[in-house]
N, C-alpha and C positions, 0 to 999 in steps of 0.2 A: 424536410419534414418526415419524421419517422412515424408512420401510422401503426398504432398498437391497439390491441384489445386485451382486456384483463378479466379474469374471474378468480374466484377463491373456492376451494373445496371445503366441505363441511369440517374437515379436520384442521383447517387453517392454512393449508398450502396455497400461497399466492402464485398464480400462473400468468405469464405475459406472453403474448403471441404477436409476432411481426411477420407478415407475408413478404417474402423476397424471392421473386421468380428468376432472378439473374443467375442463380446457382443451383445445381442439382444436389448440393450438400446442405444438410440441416445442422445448425449449431444448437446444441442442447446444453444449457448452462444452469447449474444448480448452486445457488449461493446460500450458505448458512450464516445466520447472524451471530457468529461467535469468532472472536479473535483473541490475540494474546492479552488484550485489556480485560478479558473475562477470567483470567487465571488468578489463583491464589499466589500472592507475592512470594510465598515460600515453596511453591510448587509450579514453577514456570516452564514454558516450552510445550505445554500440553496441546494447545491448538495446532501447533506445527506437527507434533508427533501424530496427532489424529489425522492430519492430511495424509500421512504415510500409511497409517493403520487402515484407512478406508479402502486401500488397494490390496489389503491382505486377505480378502475373501469374506464372503457372507454365508449365511446358512445354506443357501441353495446354489451358490456360485463360488466354488473354492478358488478359482483363478479368474480374476476380473478381466485382465487384458486379453486372455485367450479368445473369448467370445467376440470381443470388439475386432480383433485382427481378422477373424474369419469373415466378418461382415464389412470389412473395409473401413472400419472406424478408427479414430485416434482419440486419445484422452490425456488429460493432465490436470493439475490443480495448483493452487497457491494459497498461502495464508499470509495475512498481514495483521496489524494491530486491531483492526475492526471487524474483519469477516474472513471466512474461508470459502473459496470458490472452486468448484469442480466443473469441468467442461468436457464435452464430447462433440466431435464432428463426425458425421456419418452420412452415407448416401441415403436419400429420402426413402428408398424402398426398404431400408433396414432400420428405420427410425425406432420401431418398437423395441429393438434390442436395447437402446439407450434407456428407455423407460423401465424395462425389466431389470437391467443391471443396477441402476441407481435406486430404484424403489426397494430392491432386495437388501441393499446394504443400509438404507435408511431404516428399514423395518427390523433387520436382524443381522447386525454385523457379527462376524465370527470372532468371539473373544477366546483366543487360545494363547497359551504360554509361548508356543513356537512363533506365532506371528508377532507377538509383543517383543520377544527376544530379537527377532530379525530386524524389525523396524527400529527398535531402540538402538541397536548397534549401528544402523544406517544413520540415524540422527546424531548419535555421539560422534561418529566419524565425520559427519558434515560439520558439526560444531568445531571439532579439532582442525579440520582442513581449512575451512573458510574463515574462521574467527580467531583461531589461536596460532596456526602455522603459516599464515599468509601475511605478507607485508601489509601493514595498515588494517589488517583484518579485525582487530579489536576496537576500532574507533568507536563504533556504536555501543559496544559494551561499556565504554568510558563516557561517551557523550550523553547518553540517555539518563543515567542516574545523576549526572552533573546538572542537567537541565530540569529534570523532574524530581521533586522530593516526596510527592505523595501519589500522583496519578500513575496508573499502571502503564502508561507510555514510557515509564522509567526503565523498562527492559526491552530488548529486541525480541522479535518473534521467536528466534531460536531458543530464548530463555536467558535468565541471568547467569546460570551456572550449570555446567554440564552434569553435575551431580544430581540436579533436579530430575533429569531424564534417566540417569543411571539407576536411580532408586524408585522409579515408578513401578507400581504393582498392577495386577489385573483388576483389583478392586478399584483402584484409582481410575483406571481406564473406563470401566463400566459406569462409574459415577459421572464422569465427565460426559460420556456419550449420552446418557439419559437426561442429563441436565440441559443439553444444548442441541443435540441432533434429533430433530423432530419436524414433522410437516408444518407445525405452527411456528417454527423458527426458521423457515426456509422460503426462498423465492426461486421459482423455476421460470426461466425465459427461454423461448424457442424461436429461432429465426430461420427462414429458408422458404422453400416452396411448400408451405403448409397453410392450413386454414384453421380458424378457431374451433370449429366443430370437431374436427379430427383430433386436435390436441386436447380438447376437453374430454373426449371419449377415452383417449389413451391415459390421460391423467387420472380420471376416475377409476379406470380398470386397474392401473398399477399402483397408484398412490392412495386411492380413495379408502382402502381398507386399513390403512395404517392409523392407529389411534393418536390423538393428541397426547402430548406429554407435558407435565408441569415444568415449565422453563424456569431456570434459575433467575431470580430477580436481579436485574442489573442496577447496582447502586454504587456508581464509581465515585471515589473521593475527588473533589475538585482541587486542582493544583492551585495553591495560593499564589497571589501576585508576587513575582520576583522583585525584591526591593534592593538588591545589591548585586553587583557583577560577581561572577564566579569564574575562577581560573584553575586549570589543572595542567601540569606539565609532566610528560612521561618521556622516557628515553627507550628507543627500540632499535633493533638491528634492521634498519631500513635505509635506502639510498639517499633520501632527501628529507630535510625538515618540511613539515606541513603544519598549516594552521587551520583550525575549524572554529567558526563562530556561529552560534545558534541563538536565535531570538524567539521568544514565545509569540505566537500569532493567533489569529482568530480561527474559529472552527469552520468546517466545510460548508455549513449552512448559514454562516454569518454574512451579512450584507457587504462586508469588506473583503470577502474571500477573493472575488474576481480581481479587484484592484491589487491585492497582495500578490496574486499569481503574475499579474502583468509587471509588477515591480521586479520580480525575479527575472522576467524576460528582458526587461530594460537593462538590468545589470549584467545578465549573462545568458544570451541566446544567440550564439554565433559570433563571428569575428568582428562584427560591427557593434557589438554590445559595449557598454561603458567599461566594465571591469577589464575586458580583453584589450580594448583600445588604449586605456590609460595605464594599466598595471602590467600588461604583458608586452604590448607593442611599443608604447611610448616610453615608459620608465624602466622596462626590462627587469622587473622585480620578481615576477613569478614565471615559471615555465607553464603553469596551468592554473586557472582559477574559475570557479563555478559558483552560481547561486541558484538555489531551488527551494521549493516548499515541500514538506512531507505530505500535505494534502489529506491529513487525517480527518475523520469525522468529528472527533473532539478537538479541542484547541491544540494545534500542532506546532511545528517549528519552521522558521525561515532559516535556511542553512547557507553559509558561505564557506567554501573550502578552497584552499590555495596551496600549491606545491611551490616552495621557495627555491630560487636559485641559490647556489652555495654562498654567495657574498651578501645575500639579503638577510638581515637579522630579523628576528621576530618583532622587535620594536618597530622597525621601519615598515615591515609588512602590515602590521596592525594599524599603524598610522595611515598608511596608504588606503587600506580598506575603509577605515573610518571617514577619511576625507571624501570618498565616493558616496558613502551613505549620507553624509552631511549635505553633499551636493544635491542628491535627489530629494532631500527634505526641504531645502532652502532656495533652490533655483527653479525657474520656470521650466516645465517640461515641453520640449518642442513638439508641436502638433504632428509633424511628420514622423518623428521618432515613436510617438505613442501609437499612431496609426499603423506603423510597420509591425509592431509586436501584436497588435490586434489582428492584423491580416494573417500573420503567421499562426496565431492561435486558431483562427477560423479555418485556415487551410488544413492544419493538423487534425482538428476536430472533425471536419467533414471527411478527411481521408480515413479516419477511424470508422466513420459511419459506413464507408464503402465495404468494409470487411465484415461479413456476416457474424463471425465469431466475436470480434470486438464489439459489434453492435449488441449482440446478446449479452455480453458481459456488462456493457454500459447501461443497458436497459435495466438489468437486475440491480445494478448499483444505485441508479436513480430511484428505483422503487424502494430500496433500503433507506435512502435519504428521505423518502416521504411520498414520492409520486413519480412513476416512470415517465409520465408525460412532460415533466420538467426538463427532460433532455432536449426538447425542442425549443426551450427558452434560453439555453445556456449561451449561445453565441450572442444573442441580443444583450444579455447581462454584461458580457465583456465589452460590447460595443458602447454601452452606456457609461462606462467608466471615463471620467473626465480627468484632465491634467491636475485640477485642484484636488480631486479625490485621491489621486496617486500621492501627492505631497502630504495630504492630511493623514493617510494611512501609514506612509513611511515615517512620519513624525511620531505616530503612536508606537510603532514597532521598534525603530532603531534608536533606543536609548541605552546608555551604558548599563543602567541597573537591570535592564531586561536581557542582558547578554551573558552567555556562558561560553568561555573560550578554552579550547584545548590546544596546547602547544605540543606537537608531536615531533620530538627531537630525534634526529638520526645519530646513532652512536658514533658513526664514522665522521660526522660533521663537527668541526671544532668550534663552531660559534657558540657563544654563551647562551644560557637559557632563554629568557624573554628579552634579551638585549639586542 
């Protein structure tokens, strides 16, 4: 049980506090409710660019990291489709430094051509290195627009096209900042040897004077139901053929989410999982195969990826995967098998709770979903999933018309396309 206390400042900043005396370190986590799904389809990659710009200095603090290093603190950030998360770990006696640093950049980020040029070049280089010049790097640049025709999950966090970042201006940056970066669009979670009164005092002192801002209205287009299978074949200079199959699935808050997550574990969570046992160990068709969910807040994707052995054709590989999906839809789920993946989930979930930083991140995320206290109900929700529920949810998801398939062909491999 994670005991938390919450309060909200007059300007809309939600603050969550969890006392943890097992560590002298405080985890300070600031989540902004803005991700790549909030971008203009013709100007993508902004949320990720902003993750970098937020470390470029603010009005009163030209060099963000310098002050943290002096006080024994560390920091980083990440961006995904749904939100942007900044975090600091710092000794308790220096906690106020974290409040000072993050409040200053929320209030008055330094908009300079120099900072924009530096961070833009960093992001462009990241785009080139990770997505264009790395084997299999462009997979999600291909898969997302194949699976999504309208929803902004149709592009990765890095953006659709590197030119969108190359052409960004200071005016664009300022607009994006004031539309999304505000106390009334943020959640602050603090875990460690702290109490609510001191966090309330520090929050009011450092964030209380920042005005609310008009937040951009989120009106996301709903992805229409996929009514036919989609297929794409590409050829790249990579060592092995690979297959990627994605199915539309429920949203993070849907009642079927936990069952869907457990299905991915039944299929691919360790060497005793179904896909590994059947398709790697028994039939020797793949060198590696995985199943996982994207876990997005909106309706996400159930993903199956496989690296084929040289003698395995795409046709054989796909048939083998489909057979395993049919099996989970149509045959009884063994009680021991289901209990095992539930136990593994619970173990991993509770292990995450033991780390103060992970705990701070998770608390903020559950608050974003609607209520931070829901974190204490998550294990029970997984425990309640029945074998019948698994079969029913699998039957909803694993249909041919709900599937988009990418055949990623190695140039050096002589096997025919999808044969």
